[in-house]
CHARMM-style PDB file with segment names, atoms N, HN, CA, C and O in Angstrom:
ATOM      1  N   UNK     1      -6.635  -1.650  10.966  1.00  0.00      PROA
ATOM      2  CA  UNK     1      -5.264  -1.961  10.651  1.00  0.00      PROA
ATOM      3  C   UNK     1      -4.793  -3.080  11.559  1.00  0.00      PROA
ATOM      4  O   UNK     1      -5.288  -3.261  12.671  1.00  0.00      PROA
ATOM      5  N   UNK     2      -3.827  -3.821  11.054  1.00  0.00      PROA
ATOM      6  HN  UNK     2      -3.425  -3.674  10.150  1.00  0.00      PROA
ATOM      7  CA  UNK     2      -3.264  -4.909  11.835  1.00  0.00      PROA
ATOM      8  C   UNK     2      -1.772  -4.731  11.944  1.00  0.00      PROA
ATOM      9  O   UNK     2      -1.158  -4.036  11.135  1.00  0.00      PROA
ATOM     10  N   UNK     3      -1.199  -5.348  12.928  1.00  0.00      PROA
ATOM     11  HN  UNK     3      -1.698  -5.912  13.586  1.00  0.00      PROA
ATOM     12  CA  UNK     3       0.241  -5.331  13.120  1.00  0.00      PROA
ATOM     13  C   UNK     3       0.764  -6.723  12.808  1.00  0.00      PROA
ATOM     14  O   UNK     3       0.382  -7.693  13.463  1.00  0.00      PROA
ATOM     15  N   UNK     4       1.632  -6.828  11.816  1.00  0.00      PROA
ATOM     16  HN  UNK     4       1.942  -6.041  11.283  1.00  0.00      PROA
ATOM     17  CA  UNK     4       2.236  -8.116  11.492  1.00  0.00      PROA
ATOM     18  C   UNK     4       3.748  -7.950  11.540  1.00  0.00      PROA
ATOM     19  O   UNK     4       4.254  -6.849  11.324  1.00  0.00      PROA
ATOM     20  N   UNK     5       4.477  -9.026  11.821  1.00  0.00      PROA
ATOM     21  HN  UNK     5       4.066  -9.920  11.997  1.00  0.00      PROA
ATOM     22  CA  UNK     5       5.941  -8.919  11.890  1.00  0.00      PROA
ATOM     23  C   UNK     5       6.530  -8.480  10.550  1.00  0.00      PROA
ATOM     24  O   UNK     5       6.068  -8.892   9.486  1.00  0.00      PROA
ATOM     25  N   UNK     6       7.547  -7.648  10.624  1.00  0.00      PROA
ATOM     26  HN  UNK     6       7.923  -7.313  11.488  1.00  0.00      PROA
ATOM     27  CA  UNK     6       8.242  -7.171   9.424  1.00  0.00      PROA
ATOM     28  C   UNK     6       8.724  -8.340   8.572  1.00  0.00      PROA
ATOM     29  O   UNK     6       8.730  -8.253   7.345  1.00  0.00      PROA
ATOM     30  N   UNK     7       9.126  -9.432   9.216  1.00  0.00      PROA
ATOM     31  HN  UNK     7       9.121  -9.503  10.214  1.00  0.00      PROA
ATOM     32  CA  UNK     7       9.632 -10.587   8.470  1.00  0.00      PROA
ATOM     33  C   UNK     7       8.558 -11.193   7.568  1.00  0.00      PROA
ATOM     34  O   UNK     7       8.891 -11.851   6.583  1.00  0.00      PROA
ATOM     35  N   UNK     8       7.275 -10.985   7.883  1.00  0.00      PROA
ATOM     36  HN  UNK     8       7.004 -10.451   8.684  1.00  0.00      PROA
ATOM     37  CA  UNK     8       6.201 -11.482   7.027  1.00  0.00      PROA
ATOM     38  C   UNK     8       6.131 -10.725   5.707  1.00  0.00      PROA
ATOM     39  O   UNK     8       5.460 -11.169   4.776  1.00  0.00      PROA
ATOM     40  N   UNK     9       6.816  -9.587   5.614  1.00  0.00      PROA
ATOM     41  HN  UNK     9       7.362  -9.226   6.371  1.00  0.00      PROA
ATOM     42  CA  UNK     9       6.820  -8.799   4.385  1.00  0.00      PROA
ATOM     43  C   UNK     9       8.075  -9.016   3.557  1.00  0.00      PROA
ATOM     44  O   UNK     9       8.226  -8.419   2.491  1.00  0.00      PROA
ATOM     45  N   UNK    10       8.986  -9.876   4.042  1.00  0.00      PROA
ATOM     46  HN  UNK    10       8.863 -10.361   4.908  1.00  0.00      PROA
ATOM     47  CA  UNK    10      10.181 -10.205   3.269  1.00  0.00      PROA
ATOM     48  C   UNK    10       9.761 -10.927   1.993  1.00  0.00      PROA
ATOM     49  O   UNK    10       8.968 -11.867   2.041  1.00  0.00      PROA
ATOM     50  N   UNK    11      10.278 -10.499   0.880  1.00  0.00      PROA
ATOM     51  HN  UNK    11      10.922  -9.735   0.841  1.00  0.00      PROA
ATOM     52  CA  UNK    11      10.018 -11.181  -0.375  1.00  0.00      PROA
ATOM     53  C   UNK    11       8.747 -10.757  -1.089  1.00  0.00      PROA
ATOM     54  O   UNK    11       8.465 -11.273  -2.171  1.00  0.00      PROA
ATOM     55  N   UNK    12       7.955  -9.825  -0.523  1.00  0.00      PROA
ATOM     56  HN  UNK    12       8.184  -9.405   0.355  1.00  0.00      PROA
ATOM     57  CA  UNK    12       6.770  -9.365  -1.236  1.00  0.00      PROA
ATOM     58  C   UNK    12       7.196  -8.381  -2.325  1.00  0.00      PROA
ATOM     59  O   UNK    12       8.275  -7.793  -2.247  1.00  0.00      PROA
ATOM     60  N   UNK    13       6.366  -8.207  -3.318  1.00  0.00      PROA
ATOM     61  HN  UNK    13       5.490  -8.685  -3.381  1.00  0.00      PROA
ATOM     62  CA  UNK    13       6.642  -7.280  -4.406  1.00  0.00      PROA
ATOM     63  C   UNK    13       5.813  -6.020  -4.201  1.00  0.00      PROA
ATOM     64  O   UNK    13       4.585  -6.068  -4.136  1.00  0.00      PROA
ATOM     65  N   UNK    14       6.504  -4.901  -4.101  1.00  0.00      PROA
ATOM     66  HN  UNK    14       7.502  -4.863  -4.155  1.00  0.00      PROA
ATOM     67  CA  UNK    14       5.834  -3.618  -3.884  1.00  0.00      PROA
ATOM     68  C   UNK    14       5.560  -2.961  -5.226  1.00  0.00      PROA
ATOM     69  O   UNK    14       6.370  -3.060  -6.148  1.00  0.00      PROA
ATOM     70  N   UNK    15       4.408  -2.283  -5.337  1.00  0.00      PROA
ATOM     71  HN  UNK    15       3.750  -2.203  -4.588  1.00  0.00      PROA
ATOM     72  CA  UNK    15       4.007  -1.604  -6.567  1.00  0.00      PROA
ATOM     73  C   UNK    15       3.643  -0.160  -6.251  1.00  0.00      PROA
ATOM     74  O   UNK    15       2.911   0.120  -5.302  1.00  0.00      PROA
ATOM     75  N   UNK    16       4.177   0.763  -7.077  1.00  0.00      PROA
ATOM     76  HN  UNK    16       4.771   0.535  -7.848  1.00  0.00      PROA
ATOM     77  CA  UNK    16       3.815   2.169  -6.935  1.00  0.00      PROA
ATOM     78  C   UNK    16       2.494   2.421  -7.644  1.00  0.00      PROA
ATOM     79  O   UNK    16       2.131   1.713  -8.583  1.00  0.00      PROA
ATOM     80  N   UNK    17       1.800   3.418  -7.189  1.00  0.00      PROA
ATOM     81  HN  UNK    17       2.095   3.993  -6.426  1.00  0.00      PROA
ATOM     82  CA  UNK    17       0.554   3.819  -7.825  1.00  0.00      PROA
ATOM     83  C   UNK    17       0.807   4.214  -9.275  1.00  0.00      PROA
ATOM     84  O   UNK    17       1.843   4.793  -9.601  1.00  0.00      PROA
ATOM     85  N   UNK    18      -0.139   3.898 -10.131  1.00  0.00      PROA
ATOM     86  HN  UNK    18      -0.981   3.427  -9.867  1.00  0.00      PROA
ATOM     87  CA  UNK    18      -0.027   4.287 -11.539  1.00  0.00      PROA
ATOM     88  C   UNK    18      -0.120   5.805 -11.686  1.00  0.00      PROA
ATOM     89  O   UNK    18       0.215   6.342 -12.742  1.00  0.00      PROA
ATOM     90  N   UNK    19      -0.570   6.501 -10.644  1.00  0.00      PROA
ATOM     91  HN  UNK    19      -0.842   6.065  -9.786  1.00  0.00      PROA
ATOM     92  CA  UNK    19      -0.659   7.953 -10.666  1.00  0.00      PROA
ATOM     93  C   UNK    19       0.628   8.625 -10.194  1.00  0.00      PROA
ATOM     94  O   UNK    19       0.723   9.852 -10.208  1.00  0.00      PROA
ATOM     95  N   UNK    20       1.613   7.841  -9.778  1.00  0.00      PROA
ATOM     96  HN  UNK    20       1.536   6.844  -9.767  1.00  0.00      PROA
ATOM     97  CA  UNK    20       2.874   8.401  -9.301  1.00  0.00      PROA
ATOM     98  C   UNK    20       3.662   8.971 -10.474  1.00  0.00      PROA
ATOM     99  O   UNK    20       3.650   8.419 -11.574  1.00  0.00      PROA
ATOM    100  N   UNK    21       4.332  10.063 -10.227  1.00  0.00      PROA
ATOM    101  HN  UNK    21       4.341  10.511  -9.333  1.00  0.00      PROA
ATOM    102  CA  UNK    21       5.167  10.652 -11.259  1.00  0.00      PROA
ATOM    103  C   UNK    21       6.419   9.830 -11.493  1.00  0.00      PROA
ATOM    104  O   UNK    21       6.785   9.002 -10.660  1.00  0.00      PROA
ATOM    105  N   UNK    22       7.070  10.050 -12.605  1.00  0.00      PROA
ATOM    106  HN  UNK    22       6.772  10.723 -13.282  1.00  0.00      PROA
ATOM    107  CA  UNK    22       8.281   9.321 -12.955  1.00  0.00      PROA
ATOM    108  C   UNK    22       9.498   9.746 -12.168  1.00  0.00      PROA
ATOM    109  O   UNK    22      10.542   9.102 -12.263  1.00  0.00      PROA
ATOM    110  N   UNK    23       9.396  10.817 -11.390  1.00  0.00      PROA
ATOM    111  HN  UNK    23       8.547  11.341 -11.313  1.00  0.00      PROA
ATOM    112  CA  UNK    23      10.557  11.318 -10.658  1.00  0.00      PROA
ATOM    113  C   UNK    23      10.877  10.503  -9.411  1.00  0.00      PROA
ATOM    114  O   UNK    23      11.925  10.709  -8.800  1.00  0.00      PROA
ATOM    115  N   UNK    24       9.995   9.579  -9.020  1.00  0.00      PROA
ATOM    116  HN  UNK    24       9.143   9.411  -9.517  1.00  0.00      PROA
ATOM    117  CA  UNK    24      10.246   8.754  -7.844  1.00  0.00      PROA
ATOM    118  C   UNK    24      10.046   9.488  -6.538  1.00  0.00      PROA
ATOM    119  O   UNK    24      10.552   9.055  -5.503  1.00  0.00      PROA
ATOM    120  N   UNK    25       9.322  10.585  -6.566  1.00  0.00      PROA
ATOM    121  HN  UNK    25       8.911  10.937  -7.407  1.00  0.00      PROA
ATOM    122  CA  UNK    25       9.096  11.389  -5.372  1.00  0.00      PROA
ATOM    123  C   UNK    25       8.103  10.785  -4.410  1.00  0.00      PROA
ATOM    124  O   UNK    25       8.241   9.636  -3.991  1.00  0.00      PROA
ATOM    125  N   UNK    26       7.107  11.564  -4.067  1.00  0.00      PROA
ATOM    126  HN  UNK    26       6.995  12.498  -4.407  1.00  0.00      PROA
ATOM    127  CA  UNK    26       6.124  11.179  -3.061  1.00  0.00      PROA
ATOM    128  C   UNK    26       5.196  10.089  -3.594  1.00  0.00      PROA
ATOM    129  O   UNK    26       4.187  10.385  -4.235  1.00  0.00      PROA
ATOM    130  N   UNK    27       5.532   8.854  -3.332  1.00  0.00      PROA
ATOM    131  HN  UNK    27       6.351   8.613  -2.812  1.00  0.00      PROA
ATOM    132  CA  UNK    27       4.751   7.737  -3.859  1.00  0.00      PROA
ATOM    133  C   UNK    27       4.290   6.813  -2.741  1.00  0.00      PROA
ATOM    134  O   UNK    27       4.989   6.591  -1.752  1.00  0.00      PROA
ATOM    135  N   UNK    28       3.126   6.300  -2.931  1.00  0.00      PROA
ATOM    136  HN  UNK    28       2.559   6.480  -3.734  1.00  0.00      PROA
ATOM    137  CA  UNK    28       2.573   5.278  -2.062  1.00  0.00      PROA
ATOM    138  C   UNK    28       2.800   3.946  -2.757  1.00  0.00      PROA
ATOM    139  O   UNK    28       2.571   3.822  -3.960  1.00  0.00      PROA
ATOM    140  N   UNK    29       3.246   2.957  -2.010  1.00  0.00      PROA
ATOM    141  HN  UNK    29       3.432   3.058  -1.032  1.00  0.00      PROA
ATOM    142  CA  UNK    29       3.444   1.624  -2.569  1.00  0.00      PROA
ATOM    143  C   UNK    29       2.586   0.626  -1.800  1.00  0.00      PROA
ATOM    144  O   UNK    29       2.413   0.741  -0.586  1.00  0.00      PROA
ATOM    145  N   UNK    30       2.056  -0.344  -2.517  1.00  0.00      PROA
ATOM    146  HN  UNK    30       2.197  -0.437  -3.503  1.00  0.00      PROA
ATOM    147  CA  UNK    30       1.248  -1.404  -1.919  1.00  0.00      PROA
ATOM    148  C   UNK    30       1.745  -2.742  -2.439  1.00  0.00      PROA
ATOM    149  O   UNK    30       2.415  -2.809  -3.470  1.00  0.00      PROA
ATOM    150  N   UNK    31       1.415  -3.798  -1.725  1.00  0.00      PROA
ATOM    151  HN  UNK    31       0.871  -3.744  -0.887  1.00  0.00      PROA
ATOM    152  CA  UNK    31       1.704  -5.137  -2.208  1.00  0.00      PROA
ATOM    153  C   UNK    31       0.438  -5.979  -2.140  1.00  0.00      PROA
ATOM    154  O   UNK    31      -0.207  -6.059  -1.095  1.00  0.00      PROA
ATOM    155  N   UNK    32       0.086  -6.604  -3.257  1.00  0.00      PROA
ATOM    156  HN  UNK    32       0.609  -6.538  -4.106  1.00  0.00      PROA
ATOM    157  CA  UNK    32      -1.092  -7.474  -3.270  1.00  0.00      PROA
ATOM    158  C   UNK    32      -0.739  -8.926  -2.932  1.00  0.00      PROA
ATOM    159  O   UNK    32      -1.562  -9.820  -3.127  1.00  0.00      PROA
ATOM    160  N   UNK    33       0.466  -9.167  -2.431  1.00  0.00      PROA
ATOM    161  HN  UNK    33       1.135  -8.440  -2.272  1.00  0.00      PROA
ATOM    162  CA  UNK    33       0.955 -10.532  -2.215  1.00  0.00      PROA
ATOM    163  C   UNK    33       0.312 -11.264  -1.035  1.00  0.00      PROA
ATOM    164  O   UNK    33       0.454 -12.481  -0.919  1.00  0.00      PROA
ATOM    165  N   UNK    34      -0.383 -10.551  -0.168  1.00  0.00      PROA
ATOM    166  HN  UNK    34      -0.498  -9.563  -0.262  1.00  0.00      PROA
ATOM    167  CA  UNK    34      -1.045 -11.189   0.966  1.00  0.00      PROA
ATOM    168  C   UNK    34      -2.547 -11.196   0.690  1.00  0.00      PROA
ATOM    169  O   UNK    34      -3.126 -10.129   0.486  1.00  0.00      PROA
ATOM    170  N   UNK    35      -3.189 -12.347   0.675  1.00  0.00      PROA
ATOM    171  HN  UNK    35      -2.718 -13.214   0.841  1.00  0.00      PROA
ATOM    172  CA  UNK    35      -4.575 -12.427   0.204  1.00  0.00      PROA
ATOM    173  C   UNK    35      -5.612 -11.647   1.014  1.00  0.00      PROA
ATOM    174  O   UNK    35      -6.573 -11.143   0.433  1.00  0.00      PROA
ATOM    175  N   UNK    36      -5.453 -11.532   2.309  1.00  0.00      PROA
ATOM    176  HN  UNK    36      -4.673 -11.942   2.781  1.00  0.00      PROA
ATOM    177  CA  UNK    36      -6.487 -10.876   3.120  1.00  0.00      PROA
ATOM    178  C   UNK    36      -6.053  -9.532   3.689  1.00  0.00      PROA
ATOM    179  O   UNK    36      -6.859  -8.823   4.292  1.00  0.00      PROA
ATOM    180  N   UNK    37      -4.790  -9.180   3.503  1.00  0.00      PROA
ATOM    181  HN  UNK    37      -4.135  -9.757   3.013  1.00  0.00      PROA
ATOM    182  CA  UNK    37      -4.247  -7.932   4.046  1.00  0.00      PROA
ATOM    183  C   UNK    37      -3.590  -7.129   2.938  1.00  0.00      PROA
ATOM    184  O   UNK    37      -3.124  -7.693   1.948  1.00  0.00      PROA
ATOM    185  N   UNK    38      -3.554  -5.817   3.103  1.00  0.00      PROA
ATOM    186  HN  UNK    38      -3.933  -5.359   3.907  1.00  0.00      PROA
ATOM    187  CA  UNK    38      -2.900  -4.973   2.124  1.00  0.00      PROA
ATOM    188  C   UNK    38      -1.936  -4.027   2.840  1.00  0.00      PROA
ATOM    189  O   UNK    38      -2.353  -3.014   3.402  1.00  0.00      PROA
ATOM    190  N   UNK    39      -0.640  -4.367   2.816  1.00  0.00      PROA
ATOM    191  HN  UNK    39      -0.301  -5.189   2.360  1.00  0.00      PROA
ATOM    192  CA  UNK    39       0.360  -3.471   3.390  1.00  0.00      PROA
ATOM    193  C   UNK    39       0.598  -2.263   2.480  1.00  0.00      PROA
ATOM    194  O   UNK    39       0.574  -2.382   1.256  1.00  0.00      PROA
ATOM    195  N   UNK    40       0.828  -1.106   3.093  1.00  0.00      PROA
ATOM    196  HN  UNK    40       0.849  -1.010   4.088  1.00  0.00      PROA
ATOM    197  CA  UNK    40       1.072   0.147   2.388  1.00  0.00      PROA
ATOM    198  C   UNK    40       2.319   0.777   2.998  1.00  0.00      PROA
ATOM    199  O   UNK    40       2.500   0.760   4.216  1.00  0.00      PROA
ATOM    200  N   UNK    41       3.187   1.340   2.135  1.00  0.00      PROA
ATOM    201  HN  UNK    41       3.039   1.354   1.146  1.00  0.00      PROA
ATOM    202  CA  UNK    41       4.387   2.015   2.651  1.00  0.00      PROA
ATOM    203  C   UNK    41       4.689   3.260   1.828  1.00  0.00      PROA
ATOM    204  O   UNK    41       4.148   3.453   0.739  1.00  0.00      PROA
ATOM    205  N   UNK    42       5.554   4.087   2.366  1.00  0.00      PROA
ATOM    206  HN  UNK    42       5.994   3.930   3.250  1.00  0.00      PROA
ATOM    207  CA  UNK    42       6.031   5.303   1.712  1.00  0.00      PROA
ATOM    208  C   UNK    42       7.279   4.929   0.916  1.00  0.00      PROA
ATOM    209  O   UNK    42       8.230   4.388   1.481  1.00  0.00      PROA
ATOM    210  N   UNK    43       7.288   5.208  -0.382  1.00  0.00      PROA
ATOM    211  HN  UNK    43       6.515   5.647  -0.841  1.00  0.00      PROA
ATOM    212  CA  UNK    43       8.431   4.824  -1.221  1.00  0.00      PROA
ATOM    213  C   UNK    43       9.715   5.551  -0.825  1.00  0.00      PROA
ATOM    214  O   UNK    43      10.812   5.052  -1.079  1.00  0.00      PROA
ATOM    215  N   UNK    44       9.586   6.724  -0.206  1.00  0.00      PROA
ATOM    216  HN  UNK    44       8.695   7.128   0.000  1.00  0.00      PROA
ATOM    217  CA  UNK    44      10.775   7.452   0.228  1.00  0.00      PROA
ATOM    218  C   UNK    44      11.434   6.815   1.448  1.00  0.00      PROA
ATOM    219  O   UNK    44      12.593   7.096   1.753  1.00  0.00      PROA
ATOM    220  N   UNK    45      10.693   5.960   2.139  1.00  0.00      PROA
ATOM    221  HN  UNK    45       9.752   5.731   1.892  1.00  0.00      PROA
ATOM    222  CA  UNK    45      11.199   5.329   3.355  1.00  0.00      PROA
ATOM    223  C   UNK    45      10.793   3.851   3.364  1.00  0.00      PROA
ATOM    224  O   UNK    45      10.005   3.431   4.211  1.00  0.00      PROA
ATOM    225  N   UNK    46      11.335   3.052   2.415  1.00  0.00      PROA
ATOM    226  HN  UNK    46      11.975   3.393   1.727  1.00  0.00      PROA
ATOM    227  CA  UNK    46      10.892   1.659   2.278  1.00  0.00      PROA
ATOM    228  C   UNK    46      11.176   0.779   3.494  1.00  0.00      PROA
ATOM    229  O   UNK    46      10.539  -0.261   3.663  1.00  0.00      PROA
ATOM    230  N   UNK    47      12.113   1.177   4.335  1.00  0.00      PROA
ATOM    231  HN  UNK    47      12.631   2.022   4.198  1.00  0.00      PROA
ATOM    232  CA  UNK    47      12.409   0.384   5.534  1.00  0.00      PROA
ATOM    233  C   UNK    47      11.701   0.928   6.767  1.00  0.00      PROA
ATOM    234  O   UNK    47      11.873   0.421   7.876  1.00  0.00      PROA
ATOM    235  N   UNK    48      10.908   1.961   6.555  1.00  0.00      PROA
ATOM    236  HN  UNK    48      10.768   2.373   5.655  1.00  0.00      PROA
ATOM    237  CA  UNK    48      10.155   2.569   7.648  1.00  0.00      PROA
ATOM    238  C   UNK    48       8.884   1.795   7.943  1.00  0.00      PROA
ATOM    239  O   UNK    48       8.708   0.674   7.466  1.00  0.00      PROA
ATOM    240  N   UNK    49       8.008   2.385   8.720  1.00  0.00      PROA
ATOM    241  HN  UNK    49       8.151   3.295   9.108  1.00  0.00      PROA
ATOM    242  CA  UNK    49       6.774   1.703   9.119  1.00  0.00      PROA
ATOM    243  C   UNK    49       5.849   1.465   7.926  1.00  0.00      PROA
ATOM    244  O   UNK    49       5.856   2.215   6.950  1.00  0.00      PROA
ATOM    245  N   UNK    50       5.068   0.420   8.032  1.00  0.00      PROA
ATOM    246  HN  UNK    50       5.062  -0.189   8.825  1.00  0.00      PROA
ATOM    247  CA  UNK    50       4.054   0.096   7.040  1.00  0.00      PROA
ATOM    248  C   UNK    50       2.692   0.110   7.721  1.00  0.00      PROA
ATOM    249  O   UNK    50       2.573  -0.225   8.899  1.00  0.00      PROA
ATOM    250  N   UNK    51       1.685   0.495   6.980  1.00  0.00      PROA
ATOM    251  HN  UNK    51       1.782   0.767   6.023  1.00  0.00      PROA
ATOM    252  CA  UNK    51       0.314   0.391   7.462  1.00  0.00      PROA
ATOM    253  C   UNK    51      -0.276  -0.865   6.851  1.00  0.00      PROA
ATOM    254  O   UNK    51      -0.096  -1.126   5.662  1.00  0.00      PROA
ATOM    255  N   UNK    52      -0.973  -1.635   7.653  1.00  0.00      PROA
ATOM    256  HN  UNK    52      -1.120  -1.423   8.620  1.00  0.00      PROA
ATOM    257  CA  UNK    52      -1.563  -2.895   7.185  1.00  0.00      PROA
ATOM    258  C   UNK    52      -3.082  -2.774   7.293  1.00  0.00      PROA
ATOM    259  O   UNK    52      -3.627  -2.580   8.379  1.00  0.00      PROA
ATOM    260  N   UNK    53      -3.747  -2.890   6.157  1.00  0.00      PROA
ATOM    261  HN  UNK    53      -3.304  -3.047   5.274  1.00  0.00      PROA
ATOM    262  CA  UNK    53      -5.203  -2.805   6.115  1.00  0.00      PROA
ATOM    263  C   UNK    53      -5.799  -4.152   5.745  1.00  0.00      PROA
ATOM    264  O   UNK    53      -5.180  -4.922   5.010  1.00  0.00      PROA
ATOM    265  N   UNK    54      -6.970  -4.440   6.235  1.00  0.00      PROA
ATOM    266  HN  UNK    54      -7.472  -3.814   6.832  1.00  0.00      PROA
ATOM    267  CA  UNK    54      -7.718  -5.596   5.744  1.00  0.00      PROA
ATOM    268  C   UNK    54      -8.138  -5.266   4.319  1.00  0.00      PROA
ATOM    269  O   UNK    54      -8.464  -4.118   4.016  1.00  0.00      PROA
ATOM    270  N   UNK    55      -8.133  -6.258   3.450  1.00  0.00      PROA
ATOM    271  HN  UNK    55      -7.869  -7.190   3.695  1.00  0.00      PROA
ATOM    272  CA  UNK    55      -8.428  -6.042   2.030  1.00  0.00      PROA
ATOM    273  C   UNK    55      -9.759  -5.331   1.798  1.00  0.00      PROA
ATOM    274  O   UNK    55      -9.801  -4.411   0.982  1.00  0.00      PROA
ATOM    275  N   UNK    56     -10.856  -5.708   2.475  1.00  0.00      PROA
ATOM    276  HN  UNK    56     -10.822  -6.456   3.138  1.00  0.00      PROA
ATOM    277  CA  UNK    56     -12.125  -4.999   2.235  1.00  0.00      PROA
ATOM    278  C   UNK    56     -12.064  -3.512   2.622  1.00  0.00      PROA
ATOM    279  O   UNK    56     -12.671  -2.676   1.953  1.00  0.00      PROA
ATOM    280  N   UNK    57     -11.343  -3.186   3.682  1.00  0.00      PROA
ATOM    281  HN  UNK    57     -10.850  -3.865   4.225  1.00  0.00      PROA
ATOM    282  CA  UNK    57     -11.222  -1.786   4.099  1.00  0.00      PROA
ATOM    283  C   UNK    57     -10.450  -0.980   3.057  1.00  0.00      PROA
ATOM    284  O   UNK    57     -10.818   0.155   2.753  1.00  0.00      PROA
ATOM    285  N   UNK    58      -9.385  -1.559   2.512  1.00  0.00      PROA
ATOM    286  HN  UNK    58      -9.086  -2.481   2.759  1.00  0.00      PROA
ATOM    287  CA  UNK    58      -8.605  -0.876   1.476  1.00  0.00      PROA
ATOM    288  C   UNK    58      -9.449  -0.675   0.213  1.00  0.00      PROA
ATOM    289  O   UNK    58      -9.420   0.396  -0.393  1.00  0.00      PROA
ATOM    290  N   UNK    59     -10.195  -1.703  -0.175  1.00  0.00      PROA
ATOM    291  HN  UNK    59     -10.218  -2.573   0.318  1.00  0.00      PROA
ATOM    292  CA  UNK    59     -11.052  -1.603  -1.365  1.00  0.00      PROA
ATOM    293  C   UNK    59     -12.088  -0.494  -1.194  1.00  0.00      PROA
ATOM    294  O   UNK    59     -12.330   0.275  -2.125  1.00  0.00      PROA
ATOM    295  N   UNK    60     -12.695  -0.406  -0.023  1.00  0.00      PROA
ATOM    296  HN  UNK    60     -12.498  -1.031   0.733  1.00  0.00      PROA
ATOM    297  CA  UNK    60     -13.674   0.650   0.244  1.00  0.00      PROA
ATOM    298  C   UNK    60     -13.014   2.026   0.177  1.00  0.00      PROA
ATOM    299  O   UNK    60     -13.602   2.964  -0.361  1.00  0.00      PROA
ATOM    300  N   UNK    61     -11.822   2.157   0.707  1.00  0.00      PROA
ATOM    301  HN  UNK    61     -11.344   1.395   1.145  1.00  0.00      PROA
ATOM    302  CA  UNK    61     -11.083   3.414   0.666  1.00  0.00      PROA
ATOM    303  C   UNK    61     -10.818   3.834  -0.782  1.00  0.00      PROA
ATOM    304  O   UNK    61     -11.057   4.985  -1.146  1.00  0.00      PROA
ATOM    305  N   UNK    62     -10.332   2.917  -1.595  1.00  0.00      PROA
ATOM    306  HN  UNK    62     -10.138   1.982  -1.299  1.00  0.00      PROA
ATOM    307  CA  UNK    62     -10.029   3.220  -2.999  1.00  0.00      PROA
ATOM    308  C   UNK    62     -11.307   3.588  -3.754  1.00  0.00      PROA
ATOM    309  O   UNK    62     -11.305   4.532  -4.544  1.00  0.00      PROA
ATOM    310  N   UNK    63     -12.380   2.866  -3.526  1.00  0.00      PROA
ATOM    311  HN  UNK    63     -12.382   2.099  -2.885  1.00  0.00      PROA
ATOM    312  CA  UNK    63     -13.648   3.180  -4.195  1.00  0.00      PROA
ATOM    313  C   UNK    63     -14.142   4.574  -3.821  1.00  0.00      PROA
ATOM    314  O   UNK    63     -14.655   5.298  -4.674  1.00  0.00      PROA
ATOM    315  N   UNK    64     -13.993   4.954  -2.558  1.00  0.00      PROA
ATOM    316  HN  UNK    64     -13.577   4.366  -1.865  1.00  0.00      PROA
ATOM    317  CA  UNK    64     -14.374   6.302  -2.135  1.00  0.00      PROA
ATOM    318  C   UNK    64     -13.528   7.371  -2.816  1.00  0.00      PROA
ATOM    319  O   UNK    64     -14.042   8.425  -3.190  1.00  0.00      PROA
ATOM    320  N   UNK    65     -12.238   7.107  -2.976  1.00  0.00      PROA
ATOM    321  HN  UNK    65     -11.820   6.251  -2.672  1.00  0.00      PROA
ATOM    322  CA  UNK    65     -11.367   8.059  -3.684  1.00  0.00      PROA
ATOM    323  C   UNK    65     -11.815   8.213  -5.121  1.00  0.00      PROA
ATOM    324  O   UNK    65     -11.875   9.327  -5.641  1.00  0.00      PROA
ATOM    325  N   UNK    66     -12.129   7.106  -5.766  1.00  0.00      PROA
ATOM    326  HN  UNK    66     -12.081   6.201  -5.343  1.00  0.00      PROA
ATOM    327  CA  UNK    66     -12.572   7.163  -7.160  1.00  0.00      PROA
ATOM    328  C   UNK    66     -13.868   7.965  -7.287  1.00  0.00      PROA
ATOM    329  O   UNK    66     -14.016   8.779  -8.199  1.00  0.00      PROA
ATOM    330  N   UNK    67     -14.785   7.732  -6.381  1.00  0.00      PROA
ATOM    331  HN  UNK    67     -14.664   7.071  -5.640  1.00  0.00      PROA
ATOM    332  CA  UNK    67     -16.073   8.412  -6.398  1.00  0.00      PROA
ATOM    333  C   UNK    67     -15.902   9.917  -6.189  1.00  0.00      PROA
ATOM    334  O   UNK    67     -16.572  10.726  -6.831  1.00  0.00      PROA
ATOM    335  N   UNK    68     -14.998  10.276  -5.285  1.00  0.00      PROA
ATOM    336  HN  UNK    68     -14.454   9.619  -4.764  1.00  0.00      PROA
ATOM    337  CA  UNK    68     -14.780  11.689  -4.976  1.00  0.00      PROA
ATOM    338  C   UNK    68     -14.026  12.426  -6.075  1.00  0.00      PROA
ATOM    339  O   UNK    68     -14.076  13.654  -6.136  1.00  0.00      PROA
ATOM    340  N   UNK    69     -13.332  11.703  -6.941  1.00  0.00      PROA
ATOM    341  HN  UNK    69     -13.291  10.705  -6.892  1.00  0.00      PROA
ATOM    342  CA  UNK    69     -12.538  12.366  -7.984  1.00  0.00      PROA
ATOM    343  C   UNK    69     -13.332  12.604  -9.262  1.00  0.00      PROA
ATOM    344  O   UNK    69     -12.813  13.187 -10.214  1.00  0.00      PROA
ATOM    345  N   UNK    70     -14.570  12.163  -9.294  1.00  0.00      PROA
ATOM    346  HN  UNK    70     -14.992  11.689  -8.521  1.00  0.00      PROA
ATOM    347  CA  UNK    70     -15.392  12.340 -10.515  1.00  0.00      PROA
ATOM    348  C   UNK    70     -15.909  13.739 -10.593  1.00  0.00      PROA
ATOM    349  OT1 UNK    70     -16.616  14.084 -11.539  1.00  0.00      PROA
TER     350      UNK     70
END
């Protein structure tokens, strides 16, 4: 994970997981707007802390989730 200034996330577009329910509850949001980093936040606390992952690490994490859900 990396630490980047909050101002670097101004103007990015956040996307909820396609698996999130329509009620707007417990959702994870990500933004693909940064080419080498993938910020992640909690939709219930959009002004709270964000986790910043390198793109390859996030891709590996998602692939592992997909593999484990089969």
